[in-house]
Backbone as XML, in Angstrom:
<?xml version="1.0"?>
<chain id="A" units="angstrom">
  <residue number="1" name="UNK">
    <atom name="N" x="-14.996" y="15.168" z="9.443"/>
    <atom name="CA" x="-13.698" y="15.209" z="10.083"/>
    <atom name="C" x="-12.703" y="15.790" z="9.074"/>
  </residue>
  <residue number="2" name="UNK">
    <atom name="N" x="-11.895" y="16.724" z="9.513"/>
    <atom name="CA" x="-10.971" y="17.390" z="8.601"/>
    <atom name="C" x="-9.755" y="16.505" z="8.323"/>
  </residue>
  <residue number="3" name="UNK">
    <atom name="N" x="-9.055" y="16.833" z="7.254"/>
    <atom name="CA" x="-7.880" y="16.049" z="6.853"/>
    <atom name="C" x="-6.774" y="16.074" z="7.901"/>
  </residue>
  <residue number="4" name="UNK">
    <atom name="N" x="-6.426" y="17.235" z="8.486"/>
    <atom name="CA" x="-5.392" y="17.212" z="9.526"/>
    <atom name="C" x="-5.755" y="16.343" z="10.731"/>
  </residue>
  <residue number="5" name="UNK">
    <atom name="N" x="-7.027" y="16.289" z="11.066"/>
    <atom name="CA" x="-7.459" y="15.444" z="12.181"/>
    <atom name="C" x="-7.265" y="13.969" z="11.841"/>
  </residue>
  <residue number="6" name="UNK">
    <atom name="N" x="-7.589" y="13.584" z="10.602"/>
    <atom name="CA" x="-7.401" y="12.202" z="10.170"/>
    <atom name="C" x="-5.922" y="11.828" z="10.199"/>
  </residue>
  <residue number="7" name="UNK">
    <atom name="N" x="-5.065" y="12.727" z="9.768"/>
    <atom name="CA" x="-3.624" y="12.472" z="9.769"/>
    <atom name="C" x="-3.116" y="12.327" z="11.202"/>
  </residue>
  <residue number="8" name="UNK">
    <atom name="N" x="-3.596" y="13.168" z="12.089"/>
    <atom name="CA" x="-3.196" y="13.097" z="13.492"/>
    <atom name="C" x="-3.624" y="11.771" z="14.120"/>
  </residue>
  <residue number="9" name="UNK">
    <atom name="N" x="-4.852" y="11.356" z="13.861"/>
    <atom name="CA" x="-5.339" y="10.084" z="14.405"/>
    <atom name="C" x="-4.531" y="8.919" z="13.834"/>
  </residue>
  <residue number="10" name="UNK">
    <atom name="N" x="-4.223" y="8.959" z="12.550"/>
    <atom name="CA" x="-3.410" y="7.912" z="11.940"/>
    <atom name="C" x="-2.010" y="7.869" z="12.512"/>
  </residue>
  <residue number="11" name="UNK">
    <atom name="N" x="-1.424" y="9.023" z="12.757"/>
    <atom name="CA" x="-0.090" y="9.078" z="13.349"/>
    <atom name="C" x="-0.059" y="8.532" z="14.764"/>
  </residue>
  <residue number="12" name="UNK">
    <atom name="N" x="-1.073" y="8.869" z="15.550"/>
    <atom name="CA" x="-1.149" y="8.348" z="16.917"/>
    <atom name="C" x="-1.344" y="6.838" z="16.887"/>
  </residue>
  <residue number="13" name="UNK">
    <atom name="N" x="-2.187" y="6.355" z="15.995"/>
    <atom name="CA" x="-2.405" y="4.915" z="15.867"/>
    <atom name="C" x="-1.132" y="4.196" z="15.433"/>
  </residue>
  <residue number="14" name="UNK">
    <atom name="N" x="-0.412" y="4.775" z="14.491"/>
    <atom name="CA" x="0.846" y="4.157" z="14.046"/>
    <atom name="C" x="1.866" y="4.136" z="15.178"/>
  </residue>
  <residue number="15" name="UNK">
    <atom name="N" x="1.921" y="5.196" z="15.973"/>
    <atom name="CA" x="2.844" y="5.234" z="17.100"/>
    <atom name="C" x="2.502" y="4.165" z="18.129"/>
  </residue>
  <residue number="16" name="UNK">
    <atom name="N" x="1.218" y="3.998" z="18.400"/>
    <atom name="CA" x="0.805" y="2.979" z="19.372"/>
    <atom name="C" x="1.150" y="1.573" z="18.883"/>
  </residue>
  <residue number="17" name="UNK">
    <atom name="N" x="0.880" y="1.310" z="17.615"/>
    <atom name="CA" x="1.204" y="-0.004" z="17.065"/>
    <atom name="C" x="2.709" y="-0.230" z="17.101"/>
  </residue>
  <residue number="18" name="UNK">
    <atom name="N" x="3.475" y="0.785" z="16.743"/>
    <atom name="CA" x="4.934" y="0.673" z="16.747"/>
    <atom name="C" x="5.466" y="0.438" z="18.156"/>
  </residue>
  <residue number="19" name="UNK">
    <atom name="N" x="4.893" y="1.127" z="19.138"/>
    <atom name="CA" x="5.390" y="0.966" z="20.505"/>
    <atom name="C" x="4.992" y="-0.385" z="21.103"/>
  </residue>
  <residue number="20" name="UNK">
    <atom name="N" x="3.857" y="-0.935" z="20.682"/>
    <atom name="CA" x="3.417" y="-2.222" z="21.217"/>
    <atom name="C" x="4.147" y="-3.383" z="20.542"/>
  </residue>
  <residue number="21" name="UNK">
    <atom name="N" x="4.255" y="-3.362" z="19.224"/>
    <atom name="CA" x="4.791" y="-4.500" z="18.486"/>
    <atom name="C" x="6.307" y="-4.473" z="18.325"/>
  </residue>
  <residue number="22" name="UNK">
    <atom name="N" x="6.898" y="-3.326" z="18.348"/>
    <atom name="CA" x="8.319" y="-3.225" z="18.053"/>
    <atom name="C" x="8.502" y="-2.884" z="16.582"/>
  </residue>
  <residue number="23" name="UNK">
    <atom name="N" x="9.604" y="-2.231" z="16.286"/>
    <atom name="CA" x="9.749" y="-1.701" z="14.933"/>
    <atom name="C" x="10.080" y="-2.780" z="13.925"/>
  </residue>
  <residue number="24" name="UNK">
    <atom name="N" x="10.679" y="-3.906" z="14.325"/>
    <atom name="CA" x="10.952" y="-4.993" z="13.385"/>
    <atom name="C" x="9.648" y="-5.598" z="12.868"/>
  </residue>
  <residue number="25" name="UNK">
    <atom name="N" x="8.702" y="-5.794" z="13.745"/>
    <atom name="CA" x="7.423" y="-6.368" z="13.334"/>
    <atom name="C" x="6.698" y="-5.431" z="12.386"/>
  </residue>
  <residue number="26" name="UNK">
    <atom name="N" x="6.700" y="-4.155" z="12.694"/>
    <atom name="CA" x="6.045" y="-3.179" z="11.830"/>
    <atom name="C" x="6.742" y="-3.116" z="10.476"/>
  </residue>
  <residue number="27" name="UNK">
    <atom name="N" x="8.080" y="-3.178" z="10.459"/>
    <atom name="CA" x="8.816" y="-3.170" z="9.194"/>
    <atom name="C" x="8.462" y="-4.392" z="8.348"/>
  </residue>
  <residue number="28" name="UNK">
    <atom name="N" x="8.330" y="-5.553" z="8.978"/>
    <atom name="CA" x="7.952" y="-6.762" z="8.232"/>
    <atom name="C" x="6.529" y="-6.663" z="7.687"/>
  </residue>
  <residue number="29" name="UNK">
    <atom name="N" x="5.627" y="-6.072" z="8.453"/>
    <atom name="CA" x="4.248" y="-5.897" z="7.977"/>
    <atom name="C" x="4.228" y="-4.959" z="6.771"/>
  </residue>
  <residue number="30" name="UNK">
    <atom name="N" x="4.947" y="-3.849" z="6.853"/>
    <atom name="CA" x="4.993" y="-2.913" z="5.725"/>
    <atom name="C" x="5.633" y="-3.540" z="4.498"/>
  </residue>
  <residue number="31" name="UNK">
    <atom name="N" x="6.663" y="-4.348" z="4.704"/>
    <atom name="CA" x="7.298" y="-5.048" z="3.592"/>
    <atom name="C" x="6.308" y="-6.011" z="2.940"/>
  </residue>
  <residue number="32" name="UNK">
    <atom name="N" x="5.541" y="-6.722" z="3.742"/>
    <atom name="CA" x="4.545" y="-7.634" z="3.193"/>
    <atom name="C" x="3.455" y="-6.913" z="2.433"/>
  </residue>
  <residue number="33" name="UNK">
    <atom name="N" x="2.994" y="-5.788" z="2.974"/>
    <atom name="CA" x="1.948" y="-5.011" z="2.308"/>
    <atom name="C" x="2.439" y="-4.480" z="0.964"/>
  </residue>
  <residue number="34" name="UNK">
    <atom name="N" x="3.722" y="-4.176" z="0.873"/>
    <atom name="CA" x="4.291" y="-3.689" z="-0.380"/>
    <atom name="C" x="4.586" y="-4.838" z="-1.333"/>
  </residue>
  <residue number="35" name="UNK">
    <atom name="N" x="5.067" y="-5.961" z="-0.808"/>
    <atom name="CA" x="5.525" y="-7.054" z="-1.661"/>
    <atom name="C" x="4.374" y="-7.826" z="-2.292"/>
  </residue>
  <residue number="36" name="UNK">
    <atom name="N" x="3.249" y="-7.961" z="-1.630"/>
    <atom name="CA" x="2.153" y="-8.780" z="-2.158"/>
    <atom name="C" x="1.643" y="-8.263" z="-3.503"/>
  </residue>
  <residue number="37" name="UNK">
    <atom name="N" x="1.344" y="-6.965" z="-3.684"/>
    <atom name="CA" x="0.908" y="-6.507" z="-5.004"/>
    <atom name="C" x="2.010" y="-6.606" z="-6.070"/>
  </residue>
  <residue number="38" name="UNK">
    <atom name="N" x="3.259" y="-6.395" z="-5.672"/>
    <atom name="CA" x="4.361" y="-6.483" z="-6.630"/>
    <atom name="C" x="4.505" y="-7.912" z="-7.142"/>
  </residue>
  <residue number="39" name="UNK">
    <atom name="N" x="4.470" y="-8.874" z="-6.241"/>
    <atom name="CA" x="4.574" y="-10.281" z="-6.648"/>
    <atom name="C" x="3.375" y="-10.669" z="-7.506"/>
  </residue>
  <residue number="40" name="UNK">
    <atom name="N" x="2.196" y="-10.198" z="-7.148"/>
    <atom name="CA" x="1.007" y="-10.482" z="-7.955"/>
    <atom name="C" x="1.129" y="-9.929" z="-9.361"/>
  </residue>
  <residue number="41" name="UNK">
    <atom name="N" x="1.667" y="-8.717" z="-9.498"/>
    <atom name="CA" x="1.854" y="-8.119" z="-10.821"/>
    <atom name="C" x="2.889" y="-8.893" z="-11.624"/>
  </residue>
  <residue number="42" name="UNK">
    <atom name="N" x="3.975" y="-9.312" z="-10.972"/>
    <atom name="CA" x="5.017" y="-10.040" z="-11.684"/>
    <atom name="C" x="4.560" y="-11.436" z="-12.109"/>
  </residue>
  <residue number="43" name="UNK">
    <atom name="N" x="3.530" y="-11.983" z="-11.483"/>
    <atom name="CA" x="3.023" y="-13.293" z="-11.860"/>
    <atom name="C" x="2.120" y="-13.246" z="-13.090"/>
  </residue>
  <residue number="44" name="UNK">
    <atom name="N" x="1.753" y="-12.056" z="-13.538"/>
    <atom name="CA" x="0.882" y="-11.946" z="-14.701"/>
    <atom name="C" x="1.642" y="-12.230" z="-15.995"/>
  </residue>
  <residue number="45" name="UNK">
    <atom name="N" x="0.897" y="-12.693" z="-17.000"/>
    <atom name="CA" x="1.463" y="-12.850" z="-18.344"/>
    <atom name="C" x="1.713" y="-11.458" z="-18.926"/>
  </residue>
  <residue number="46" name="UNK">
    <atom name="N" x="2.586" y="-11.362" z="-19.949"/>
    <atom name="CA" x="2.806" y="-10.049" z="-20.575"/>
    <atom name="C" x="1.519" y="-9.422" z="-21.128"/>
  </residue>
  <residue number="47" name="UNK">
    <atom name="N" x="0.614" y="-10.229" z="-21.672"/>
    <atom name="CA" x="-0.634" y="-9.661" z="-22.201"/>
    <atom name="C" x="-1.512" y="-9.126" z="-21.064"/>
  </residue>
  <residue number="48" name="UNK">
    <atom name="N" x="-1.507" y="-9.822" z="-19.937"/>
    <atom name="CA" x="-2.295" y="-9.347" z="-18.799"/>
    <atom name="C" x="-1.700" y="-8.070" z="-18.225"/>
  </residue>
  <residue number="49" name="UNK">
    <atom name="N" x="-0.371" y="-7.962" z="-18.215"/>
    <atom name="CA" x="0.264" y="-6.726" z="-17.735"/>
    <atom name="C" x="-0.104" y="-5.555" z="-18.623"/>
  </residue>
  <residue number="50" name="UNK">
    <atom name="N" x="-0.159" y="-5.801" z="-19.951"/>
    <atom name="CA" x="-0.553" y="-4.722" z="-20.872"/>
    <atom name="C" x="-1.966" y="-4.249" z="-20.557"/>
  </residue>
  <residue number="51" name="UNK">
    <atom name="N" x="-2.863" y="-5.194" z="-20.274"/>
    <atom name="CA" x="-4.239" y="-4.817" z="-19.946"/>
    <atom name="C" x="-4.300" y="-4.005" z="-18.662"/>
  </residue>
  <residue number="52" name="UNK">
    <atom name="N" x="-3.504" y="-4.384" z="-17.664"/>
    <atom name="CA" x="-3.484" y="-3.646" z="-16.394"/>
    <atom name="C" x="-2.961" y="-2.227" z="-16.629"/>
  </residue>
  <residue number="53" name="UNK">
    <atom name="N" x="-1.876" y="-2.119" z="-17.393"/>
    <atom name="CA" x="-1.327" y="-0.779" z="-17.669"/>
    <atom name="C" x="-2.305" y="0.066" z="-18.472"/>
  </residue>
  <residue number="54" name="UNK">
    <atom name="N" x="-3.029" y="-0.547" z="-19.426"/>
    <atom name="CA" x="-4.003" y="0.192" z="-20.229"/>
    <atom name="C" x="-5.136" y="0.710" z="-19.354"/>
  </residue>
  <residue number="55" name="UNK">
    <atom name="N" x="-5.574" y="-0.090" z="-18.397"/>
    <atom name="CA" x="-6.635" y="0.377" z="-17.498"/>
    <atom name="C" x="-6.164" y="1.546" z="-16.656"/>
  </residue>
  <residue number="56" name="UNK">
    <atom name="N" x="-4.912" y="1.509" z="-16.214"/>
    <atom name="CA" x="-4.373" y="2.629" z="-15.430"/>
    <atom name="C" x="-4.348" y="3.912" z="-16.233"/>
  </residue>
  <residue number="57" name="UNK">
    <atom name="N" x="-3.951" y="3.795" z="-17.500"/>
    <atom name="CA" x="-3.940" y="4.988" z="-18.357"/>
    <atom name="C" x="-5.339" y="5.473" z="-18.638"/>
  </residue>
  <residue number="58" name="UNK">
    <atom name="N" x="-6.288" y="4.542" z="-18.789"/>
    <atom name="CA" x="-7.665" y="4.912" z="-19.070"/>
    <atom name="C" x="-8.256" y="5.686" z="-17.897"/>
  </residue>
  <residue number="59" name="UNK">
    <atom name="N" x="-7.934" y="5.276" z="-16.676"/>
    <atom name="CA" x="-8.452" y="5.963" z="-15.482"/>
    <atom name="C" x="-7.860" y="7.360" z="-15.352"/>
  </residue>
  <residue number="60" name="UNK">
    <atom name="N" x="-6.585" y="7.525" z="-15.752"/>
    <atom name="CA" x="-5.966" y="8.842" z="-15.627"/>
    <atom name="C" x="-6.662" y="9.862" z="-16.517"/>
  </residue>
  <residue number="61" name="UNK">
    <atom name="N" x="-7.160" y="9.431" z="-17.674"/>
    <atom name="CA" x="-7.793" y="10.354" z="-18.609"/>
    <atom name="C" x="-9.215" y="10.701" z="-18.259"/>
  </residue>
  <residue number="62" name="UNK">
    <atom name="N" x="-9.855" y="9.960" z="-17.379"/>
    <atom name="CA" x="-11.271" y="10.220" z="-17.106"/>
    <atom name="C" x="-11.479" y="11.234" z="-16.006"/>
  </residue>
</chain>
């Protein structure tokens, strides 16, 4: 399946979900999906955050 086809299917699916649930519900879901990793990162100790950042840099170089 080509990339434009995947984008089209995703857009149609997002439109259907938005039309069924209402835009407030979709906005709250997107906020939750964004907030959960941020809160998880902020709960780490400073040493654990350094390890997470080091792994990200290590992946960029490979």
